[in-house]
N, C-alpha and C positions, 0 to 999 in steps of 0.2 A: 389177241398177244397175251401170253401167260406172264405171270408175275416177275419170273427172272428177266424176261426181255425188257419188260416195262420199268423195272428198276435199272437196267443197263441204260436204257435210253434217257431215262431222266437223269441219269449220273452224267452222261454225255452232255447232254442240253447245258446243265448246269455248271459242268466245268468249262464248256464254251462261252457260257454267259459271262462267267466269272473273267475267264482270259480276255473276253473282248472288253468288258468294262474297264479293268485295270490298264489293259495296253494302249487302249483309245484314250483314256484318261491322262494317263502319263505321256502320251503322244501330244496331246494337245498341250499340257503343261510345257514340254521341251520346246514344241514349235513357237511359243511365245517368245523365246530366246532364239529364234531362227534354227534351231536343231532339228536334224531328221527326226521324224515321227517314229520311224523303224528303231531307234536306238531306246525309245520308251517302250515299244512293245518286247525288244530282248530284256530290256531291266525287268519288265513286268513278268515274264515267264522266270527270270533269275529269282527275283523275289517270291513268286508264289511256288517254285519248285524246290527239289530237295536241297538245294544250296542255301535257302534261307529259312522260309516258314514251312516248306515241306505240305502245302496244302492241295497241291496238285502233282502227279506224278507222270513220266512218259509212259506211253503204253502204245500197243500195235494199231489202235484205233486212231490215235494222236497222229502216228506216223503215217497212216494212209490219208488222213484230211490234209497234214503237211504236204505230201506228194501232189495231190490234187491242187492245193493253193500254188505249189511252185510252179505247176505247168502254166496256170493262168498268169502268174507274174512274169514268168519267161516270155510266154507270149506277147505279153504287152511291152516288154522290154524290145522285143524284136520289132514290133509294130512303130514304136519310137522310135528305134535306131533307122531302119529303112536303109536300102542300098545306098542312098545319096551321101550318107556321112562317111562313107569309106571313101569316096573319090574327090573330096573338096581340098585336102592338102596331104597327098602321099607321102610326100617328105616328112611332115609333122608326125603323121600316123605313125611311120617305122621308127623313127628315131625316138618316140616317145615311148612306143612300146619296148624298144631295145634297151635304152639307157633307165628310164625311169620305172621299168617294170622287172624286165629280164635281169638286169645286172644285180639289183637288190635280191631278186629270187634265188640267183646264184650264190650271193655271198650269204644269205641266210641258211640255204639249204647246207651249204659246205661247212659252215659254224656250226650250225645245230649236229650234224654228222660229226665232226672231227672236235669240236671244243667240248659238246655236250654228251656225246658219246651215244646217239640215238642212231637208230636204223634209217639206211637211205631213204625208204618208203616213207617213214614217218616224219623224217626232215623236210623231204619234198612236200609232202602234201600239206602239213602244217604251214610252210613258207609259201606255199601257193595260195592258201586260205587268208593269210595275212597279208602277202604281198600285192595281190589284184584290186586294182581300183574297182568302183562301181558305177557302172553306167545310171543306176536307179538314183543313186545320190547325185551324180553329175547332172541328170536331167532337170532334178528338182531344184538345184542350186542355179544353172543356167535359166531356167525358166522364172523363177524370181527376179533374177538380176536383168531379164530383158535379152540377156545375151544369146538366147537360143535364137531370135530374130535376124543376128547378124552372122556373117560368114565366119567369125573367128570362133563364136560359140559352137557351130557345128564342126568346125577343125578340132576344136576340145573334145567335143562330144566323140567324134569320130577315132580320136587317139584313144579314148576310155574303151570305146566299143571293141577296136581292134583288139586290146591288150585283154578284155574278158573274152573274145573268141578265142584266143591263143590259150587262154588260161582253161577253157572249157575243153579244148582239143587235147591239151595235156592230161586235164583229169582224165578223160577216156582213155588215154593210153597207159596210165599208172597200172603196175602190176601185169601188163600184157608181153607177150613174148614179140619178139623184132617181128617174126611173119605175122602175127595177127596185129602188129601196129601197123605193117606194112599194108595189110589187107584193109583195115579201117581207114588209113590216110588215103588209099585209092579209092575205096569208098565214098568217101567224104568229098574228095576232089570231083569224083564223077557227078555226085549230088549236087556239088556246088556249081559245075559248069551245066548241069540241067537246069539249076534253078537260075542261073545267069541268063541263060537263053530263054526262059518262061519271061524272065522280068523284061528282057529287051522285047519279045513279041509283044508283052502286053503295051510296053512303052510305044510302039510302031503303031499300034491300033488305038491308043489311049482314049480318043476322042469317042469313038464307038464303045469300048469298055467302060469309060466313065458313063457315057449316057445310059448305058443298060443299067450299069450298078445303082445309078440314082433313081432310075423308074423301079427297079426292083426294090430298093430300099424303100421306096415311098408306098408300095403295095405290100410288101411281106419284109417288115424289118426284122421280126424275130428269126425269119428264116436265113436271112443274110449272117446273122450271129452265129446261129446253128452251123451253117458252112463253115465260117471261119473257124469255128472251134473243132469241127469235125476234120478239117484239112489239119488243123495242129495237131490234133490225137493221132490222124492217120501217119502224117511224118515222124513224129515222136515214137510211135509204134516200130515204123521201119528203121530208126535210128537204133532203138532198143535191140531188134532184131538182128542187125549186123556188127552189134557189140560198140555201140556208141552211145554214151547218155541222152535219154529223151531230151535232156534240156536243151540241146544243141539243136534237135528236131523242133522245138517249141519256137526256139529263138530264129532258125532259117524259115520256117514256115510264115513267121510274122513278118520279115524281111519284104515279103512278096506284096504285103498290104501297105500301100504307100500313096500319097497325093497323085503321083503321076500313074498310076494304075486303076485306083477305083475313085479319083477325082478327091477335091478338097473338101466338099460336104461329106461325104459318104466316110472318109478318113477320119474327119473331126468327130462325127456321130459315133464310130468303131472307138475312136480313143476315149473320148468322154464317159461311154458306157463301161469300157474295160477299167478306166479310172475309177469310176465310181464303185463298181464290184469289187475292184483291188482293195481300194484305200478304206473301205467300209468294212470290209470282213476278211480277203484274203492275206494283205499284207500283215494287219495285227495279229491274225491267227497264225500265219506261218513263222514270224518272228519271236511271238511269245510262246510257241511250241519249242522253237529252237532253243529259247532262254530256259526251257524246264529241263533240257539236257545239261545244263553248265552245273558242274561240281565245284568243290571249293578246291583252289589250287594249293597244292602242298608247298611248302616254304622253299623246298629244293627245288621247283621249277620256278620260282621268282627270277634268279639271274636270266634263265632262258626267256622269261617273258621280257624283261628289260632289253635284254639282246636284240630280240624281234621288234620291239618298239623304236629301239635306236635307228637299227640297220634301214627299215621301212620309211622312217620318219625323217632322219637326218639325211641318209645316203639318197634315198629315193626322192624325198623333196629337193635336194640339192642338185641331182641330176634332171629332174623335172623343171627346175629352175633355169639351168643351162640351156636346155632345149627349147624352151619358152622365149628365153631371150634372144636366141640366135634365129628362132623360125617364125615365131608371132609377133607382130609390129602392132597390133592395134588392142593390145591388152597388157596389162601389168603382169610380169612374169610370175610374182606373188599369188595373183588369182588364178593362173594356170596351176601352181603349185596348190592352192585349195580345192580345186576341181580334181586334180590328179592323186591327191593325197587322201582325199575323205574315203572311207571304207564303209561298206554297207551291204545291200542284198547279195551281190556276188560272192563275197568272200564267206558269209554266212552259208550259202548255198554249196560252196565248194567245201567248206567244214562239214556240213550236214551229209552230203553224199561221202566224204571221206569216212566220216564216222560209220555209217550203215554198211560200207563195203569193208571194215576193218582195216583201213589205209592209217588211222590213228585212233588212240583211245580216249576214253573220256576227259583225261586230264588236259590232253593236247587241244581237243575240241573246244574245252573251256577257257584255255588261253585265246584261242583263235577268235572266240567272242570276246571276250575281255578286251583284246587288241582292237577289234572292229569297232567297239564302244568307243575306246580311248581316242581312235584315229578320228572317227566320225564327228565327235565333239570339237577335236582340236583343229583339224583341217576346215571344218565348216565355218568356225570361227575366224581362221586366217583368211578364208576367202572373203567373208563377209565384211573384215576390217579392210581387206585391200579394195574392195568395191566400193564401201560406204563410208568408212572411217571409225574411228574408235566408238563414237557415240553410238552409232546405230547398230555396232558389231554384239554390244550388249544390252540392248533395250530392245532389239526387234523392230524398229520403226525404220 
């Protein structure tokens, strides 16, 4: 290895070391207050990046690492979601996606386009990034509150997951012609149907499949993980080939892997392993690199930022409260507002892809991440206050 390569490698390792230490450290501090650790990672990137200290700067290598991290994050989200969350309460799922997500999305897009005189493409992409709920944040909040073990928790997760799925499909359609969108939609529908048939086939033969999966896991655990990753990469590559973001490919491939197809034990091992890998490396790396891309927001864009916060928080929160009060009977509506209002991984992912594809500029990307941080903190407190009361919301107990 020559001196130039050795210097570049050392610089990369040192940069990752700095990112990890600061991101994990800030994440742990925020977790003491029951705040998402991803917020700490984003803030770490903002502090270390050009927006504040300028110690680290975005580059192509960071971008490649971020894409790898994104694949593993979305694959885990797909495994967490599984197909069952989409079938528990279809009425709540559609109402929450329509009212609490799509209505604020339309208002933000139209307002940004007409009031602040931005292009439709930029208006839509920033509104999509700001307005989408996050299944990763929802999962964490539901797990910590033990609601994930109840039907109402899975219903809430289903509403968030369905909204995320709609957002990813919309993202894949941005900037495409009508014919291309039609082709993408047809390909996606065909894939979903095939996925549904495969899922049904596996469920009908679940006993044999689970038995073989458990035996295989005992003998060759590493190979099982390799197969899961290879399957995810293959589906992601197929989605990229037909013009759909690889994010959806990773998400759909993860949906096949659930308790009814591989068994409780194998699913648990897979989830724990992916969680350890992601929480210890890929999550802090992805979100801290995302934070590096943030630039200082100009004063002229502050009114737009406040408009986006107001619409997604007040209008989206009110509609989420309305849907929950009429559909969910086993939980306070304010708890549902906290789940549906918290922003996190999905919004950052959409903003990152939109920036890389030229749908939005660096200033709008920065707005998206700033709003994500504000919404994550605010609505996490709302959820924790609704579940545990004022004392626990601020002490983390």
